[in-house]
N, C-alpha and C positions, 0 to 999 in steps of 0.2 A: 484472599481476594482474587477473583478470576482475572486472568490476563488475556489479551486479545491482540491479534495481528491485523493491522490495517494495510490494505493495498490500494493503490490508485492505478487503474489501467486506462490507457488512452491510445489513440492512433499514434503511431511513430512518425516523426518527421513533421509535426505540425507547428514547430517553432517554440520559442520561449514563451512562458506564461507572462501576462502583463505584470508590471511592477506592483500594481495595486494588490494582486493576489499574493505576491511575495510578502508584502507588508502585512496583509490580513493574516497570512499563515504565521508570520513571526509573532504576532500578537496572540493568536489562537494557541500555538504551541507553547509560547512562553507562559501563558496562564496555566496550561495543563501540566507543564513541567514543574511549575511552582507548587501546584497542588498534589504532585505525585502521580498524576494520571499518565503523563507522557514519560515513558522510560527510555526510549531511544527511537531513532528513525532518520530518514533522509531520502533524498532523491537519487535516482539511478541514471547512469549514462545510457545511451542508446544501445541497441543490440549489435552495432558494428564490431564491438570488441568482445561480445559475449562468447562464452564457451559452454557447450553442453556435452555431457557424457551420456550416451544412450546405452542402456543395458537391454539387450534383446536376445533371448534364447541363450543366455550365459555368455554372450560376447559383449565387450565394451568397445564402443566406437565414439571418437571425439568428433563433434560437429561444431565448427566455428561460425559465428555470425558474419554479416547480417543475415536475417531470416526473411526472405522475400514473402513467404507464406503467412507471416504473422500479421494479423489484422490489428490487434491491440497488443500492447506490451505493458508490463508493470513499470511505471515511471517513478514510483515512490513507495515507501513502506514505513510502518511505525509499529512499535511494541508499546501497548497501553495496558493500564491496570485500572479497573473500575470496581465499585462496590457490588454491582449487579449487572446482569445482562441488559436489563431495561435502561440503566444509565449509559451503558456502552452504545446501545442502539440509538438512543436519543442524541448522544454526542456525535455519532457518526453522521447523523442527518445534518447536524450543524456544519460539520466538515464538508459534506457534499454541497450544502447551500453556499458556502464560501466560494466554491468553484463556479456554481451557477451564477452568482452575483458578479464575480470578478473576471470570468472567462466564459461567457455564455455561448460563444461561437464554436466551442469544441464539445465533443461528447466525452465525458469522464465517467468511469465506473468506480465508485468507492466501495470496496468490499471490506467487511469486518468478519473475522473468524476467531472463535475462541481457541486458545492454546490448550492442547491436551496436556494433562499432568501425568500421563502415562496410562498403561492398560488398566491399572487398578482403579483409576478415576472414572473409566468408562463402563466398568462392570464386565469387561470381556474376560 
């Protein structure tokens, strides 16, 4: 069964989502966890405590947050498993729709990417 990583990107510092979104997400995730689709996931704290290690020309540099240049940050993630790509895409649209319905005043980018099973799976 193909696995997918879901990411939610949004502008940082826009405040907490409304309670109705939390409640809708609890229901949405609960249903998917019960059916085996939702494997793991959660929200992320802001970038004020983030740490990046940048590798450039063989040198490693640590860069601590917050990152003033960041327009959007990843605010949440999920690991999901679906029978097909079509099922995953359709369900990701439902996930995005929950945000549109319960938090319409913000811009949210809901990204879905298939998890690679290694070089042999891609034909490389």
